[in-house]
C-alpha positions in Angstrom: 45.7 74.1 -25.5 46.6 71.5 -22.6 44.1 73.4 -20.1 41.4 72.7 -22.8 42.2 69.4 -22.8 42.1 68.5 -19.3 39.3 71.0 -18.7 37.4 68.8 -21.1 38.6 65.7 -19.7 37.3 66.3 -16.0 34.0 67.2 -18.3 33.8 64.0 -19.3 34.8 62.2 -16.0 31.9 64.2 -14.1 29.6 63.1 -16.8 31.0 59.3 -16.5 30.4 59.3 -12.7 27.3 61.1 -12.7 26.1 58.2 -15.3 27.2 55.7 -12.8 25.9 57.4 -10.3 22.5 57.5 -11.6 22.5 53.7 -12.4 23.3 53.1 -9.0 20.4 55.1 -8.0 17.7 53.4 -10.0 17.4 50.6 -7.4 15.0 51.4 -4.5 14.9 48.6 -1.6 11.8 48.4 0.8 10.7 48.6 3.7 11.7 52.1 4.1 14.8 52.8 6.3 14.1 53.3 10.4 10.4 50.7 10.0 9.3 49.1 13.4 8.6 45.8 13.4 7.6 43.2 15.9 9.0 39.8 16.8 7.2 36.7 14.8 6.3 39.4 12.1 7.2 39.0 8.6 8.7 41.5 6.6 8.3 41.2 3.0 12.0 42.4 1.5 11.9 43.7 -2.1 13.8 46.2 -4.5 12.2 48.4 -7.0 13.9 49.7 -10.3 12.7 51.2 -13.7 11.0 49.0 -16.4 13.3 47.5 -18.8 16.1 47.3 -16.2 17.7 43.6 -16.0 19.0 42.0 -13.4 20.1 38.3 -13.0 19.2 37.9 -9.5 19.1 39.5 -5.6 20.6 38.1 -2.3 19.0 39.5 0.7 21.0 39.4 4.1 20.3 40.4 7.5 23.6 42.1 9.0 25.6 39.9 6.9 23.8 37.2 7.1 21.8 35.2 3.9 18.5 35.2 4.5 17.3 34.8 0.7 17.5 35.4 -3.1 15.5 35.7 -6.5 16.0 36.0 -9.8 13.9 39.2 -9.9 11.9 41.9 -8.2 9.9 39.5 -6.2 9.7 39.7 -2.6 11.6 37.6 0.1 9.4 37.5 3.3 11.7 37.3 6.0 10.5 35.5 9.5 12.0 37.5 12.6 11.0 35.3 15.1 14.9 34.1 15.4 16.4 37.6 14.9 18.0 39.5 17.9 15.8 42.7 18.8 17.0 46.0 17.6 18.5 47.6 15.0 19.2 45.2 11.9 20.9 46.2 8.6 19.1 44.8 5.5 21.3 44.4 2.2 19.8 43.3 -1.6 23.0 42.5 -3.0 21.8 42.9 -6.9 23.9 40.8 -9.6 23.9 42.3 -13.3 26.3 41.2 -16.0 28.8 39.9 -13.7 29.0 42.7 -11.4 27.5 43.4 -8.1 25.9 46.4 -6.1 24.3 46.7 -2.7 21.6 48.5 -1.5 20.7 48.8 2.1 18.0 49.8 4.8 17.7 49.2 7.9 14.7 47.9 10.7 14.4 47.9 14.4 13.0 45.0 15.6 10.9 45.4 19.0 9.4 42.7 21.4 6.3 41.0 20.2 4.1 42.3 23.1 3.5 44.4 25.7 5.2 43.3 29.1 3.2 41.7 31.4 2.2 43.9 34.5 3.3 43.0 37.8 2.2 43.5 41.2 3.8 42.6 44.3 3.8 42.1 48.3 6.1 43.1 51.1 6.7 40.2 53.0 9.3 41.5 55.6 11.3 45.0 56.0 15.0 44.7 57.0 17.2 47.7 57.9 20.1 48.9 55.3 23.0 51.0 56.2 22.2 54.6 54.8 26.2 55.0 54.3 25.6 52.7 51.5 25.0 54.2 48.0 24.1 50.7 46.4 25.4 49.8 43.5 25.5 45.9 43.7 23.7 43.7 46.3 24.0 39.8 46.1 22.6 37.5 48.8 25.1 34.7 49.9 26.5 33.0 53.0 23.6 34.0 55.5 23.8 37.9 54.5 24.8 40.4 51.5 27.9 42.0 49.5 27.3 45.2 48.4 28.8 47.5 46.6 28.6 51.0 47.4 29.6 53.9 45.2 31.1 57.1 46.0 34.5 59.3 45.7 36.5 60.2 49.0 37.8 63.3 46.8 35.6 66.1 45.0 35.4 64.9 41.3 33.8 66.4 38.6 31.2 68.4 40.4 30.2 65.2 42.2 29.8 65.6 45.8 32.4 63.7 48.1 30.7 61.0 49.2 32.9 58.0 49.6 34.8 56.3 49.5 33.6 53.5 47.4 33.5 50.4 48.9 32.9 46.3 49.2 30.9 45.2 52.3 29.5 42.1 53.7 26.5 43.1 56.1 23.6 41.2 58.3 20.3 40.2 57.0 18.6 40.9 60.2 20.3 44.1 61.9 22.3 45.8 58.4 25.2 46.1 60.3 28.4 46.2 58.4 30.8 42.7 59.2 33.3 43.4 57.3 34.7 46.5 54.8 37.1 46.9 52.1 37.4 50.8 51.1 38.4 51.7 47.4 40.5 54.0 46.0 39.0 57.7 46.7 39.1 58.5 43.0 37.1 55.4 42.0 33.8 55.0 42.0 32.7 51.4 42.5 29.4 49.8 40.8 28.1 46.3 40.5 29.5 43.1 41.8 29.1 39.3 40.9 30.4 36.5 43.4 32.3 33.4 41.5 33.4 30.9 43.4 35.5 32.2 46.1 35.8 35.4 44.6 33.8 38.8 44.1 34.5 40.9 40.8 33.6 43.9 40.9 33.3 47.0 38.2 34.1 50.7 38.4 31.7 53.6 36.7 34.4 55.6 34.4 37.8 54.3 35.1 37.5 51.4 32.6 38.8 49.0 35.1 37.8 46.3 37.2 38.8 44.6 40.8 38.7 41.0 42.1 38.4 40.2 46.0 38.8 37.1 48.1 34.9 36.5 49.2 36.0 35.3 52.6 38.4 38.5 53.7 37.5 40.7 51.1 41.0 41.4 50.1 41.7 42.8 46.8 43.7 39.8 45.0 43.8 41.6 41.5 42.3 44.1 38.9 41.6 44.0 35.6 41.0 46.4 32.1 37.3 46.6 31.7 36.9 47.9 28.3 33.4 46.5 27.5 30.7 49.0 26.9 30.1 52.5 27.3 30.2 52.8 31.4 30.2 50.0 34.1 27.1 49.4 35.8 25.3 46.6 37.0 26.3 42.6 36.6 24.5 39.8 37.8 25.7 36.1 36.9 23.8 32.9 35.7 26.5 30.5 37.0 27.9 29.9 33.5 28.3 33.4 32.0 28.6 37.4 33.7 25.7 40.0 32.0 26.9 43.3 32.2 25.0 46.8 31.5 26.8 50.2 30.6 24.3 53.0 31.1 22.3 51.5 27.8 20.1 49.2 26.9 22.6 46.2 26.0 23.3 43.2 28.4 26.9 42.2 27.7 28.2 38.4 28.1 31.6 38.4 30.1 33.6 35.1 30.5 33.8 34.4 34.2 37.0 33.6 34.1 38.7 36.7 31.6 36.1 39.0 32.3 36.6 39.4 28.5 33.2 40.1 26.1 31.5 36.4 24.8 28.5 38.5 23.2 25.8 40.5 23.9 22.2 41.2 23.4 19.9 44.4 23.4 17.2 45.1 25.3 14.1 46.1 23.9 9.6 46.2 24.5 6.9 46.6 22.4 7.6 50.8 22.3 11.2 50.8 21.9 14.9 50.3 23.8 14.9 50.3 27.2 18.1 52.2 28.1 19.6 53.2 31.4 19.6 49.3 32.7 21.5 49.0 35.6 21.5 46.4 39.2 20.7 43.1 37.7 19.7 39.9 39.5 19.5 36.4 37.5 16.4 34.8 39.0 14.7 31.2 37.9 16.3 32.1 34.4 15.3 35.6 33.9 17.3 39.0 34.4 15.7 41.4 36.7 16.9 45.0 36.4 16.0 48.7 38.0 15.7 50.9 35.4 17.8 54.2 36.6 16.1 57.0 37.8 12.5 55.0 37.5 10.7 53.1 40.1 10.8 50.2 37.4 11.8 46.8 37.5 12.1 45.0 34.3 12.3 41.0 33.7 14.3 40.6 30.8 14.9 37.1 28.5 18.5 37.2 28.7 18.3 35.0 25.0 16.4 37.5 23.1 16.8 41.1 25.0 12.7 40.8 25.2 11.0 42.6 28.2 8.9 39.9 29.4 7.3 41.4 32.6 7.8 45.0 34.8 6.6 46.2 38.7 6.0 49.8 39.2 7.4 50.0 42.7 6.3 53.8 43.6 4.2 52.6 46.4 7.4 50.6 47.9 8.8 53.0 49.8 7.2 56.5 49.0 9.8 59.7 48.4 8.0 61.7 51.3 8.2 58.3 54.0 12.2 58.2 53.0 15.2 58.8 55.2 16.4 62.7 54.2 19.6 60.7 52.6 17.6 58.1 50.6 18.3 58.2 46.9 16.9 55.7 43.8 15.4 52.3 44.0 18.3 50.3 43.1 19.4 46.9 44.5 18.1 43.4 43.7 19.0 40.2 45.6 17.8 36.6 45.0 17.8 33.4 47.8 18.1 30.8 45.8 17.5 28.3 48.5 14.1 30.0 49.7 13.0 32.0 46.7 13.4 35.3 48.4 13.7 38.4 46.7 15.1 41.6 48.4 15.1 45.1 47.0 16.6 48.6 48.6 17.7 51.8 47.0 20.8 54.3 47.3 21.2 55.0 51.1 17.7 53.4 52.0 17.5 53.0 55.6 15.2 50.1 54.9 15.7 46.8 52.6 12.4 44.8 51.4 11.5 41.3 51.0 8.7 41.1 48.7 7.4 38.5 46.3 5.7 39.3 42.5 2.8 38.0 41.4 1.1 38.8 38.2 -1.7 41.1 37.7 
């Protein structure tokens, strides 16, 4: 008898749960999940429900920020020009008889237009040390500070190509003037110069190093748990920008190296992944796209790719020195407006000027 009562109770509970679920499922939301829009477009947010259903109000939120409210199923027009690019979660919070429930969808917000195509002119060519697997390149103090990646011992199938190092080189000769080797088991990545210090990322080790700018002697190290991995960096005089193998640009505090925000990088087609070496030039960020011959110019406020340069003809694969790897390395001489680019283990470093096509 007790078993029968328990079974009936379970059936009743299941029926009540199904009824509750049916009630929740009677609401729909548009646009459909995964819909793509371009920045600046207006998007109609709207719920749907069967005739006879009554709601008190509907509040719409984008990533937890309220963007509008209505008393019925009328649409709310979402203006997107001030929204960050990328995936945005849209929620309709529906109020009925003192209770509320959420219905959600998501949209992908892309750049408003295709990147403007840039062309370039080679203005000068300089020597570059072929032992440097370029991960970070900065023009300063009448030469370059460069971070070269590599392992000094076999690591996970990656050939011995190191150790990693931080160097100071001469522009005209390419000669290494100062060198600071790094642990054989550490693969060094991007660098920034801030005042009398140089900060350097590491690839997978979740640590960063700080050096004396004049001597390159190590001063300290810190935990770096920002992002997937450590790749490139640049500095705008106020904050550090860091990438991590994805399409995300992280903002770091220049003194503590802690995360303060981020922006995701998109063009009009979708996410631009594998951003690598970075350089801040006249309010924009120039970035190598790893494994390609492309340099993209990014608005650091929105993440939109504004311009794009195909550098394939700069130093064709067939013409490169045997050790040469991919294009990577952008440096800017603010005093003269000169822009320099090179690649991993290239024997040449190019001074280029970009133009609108």
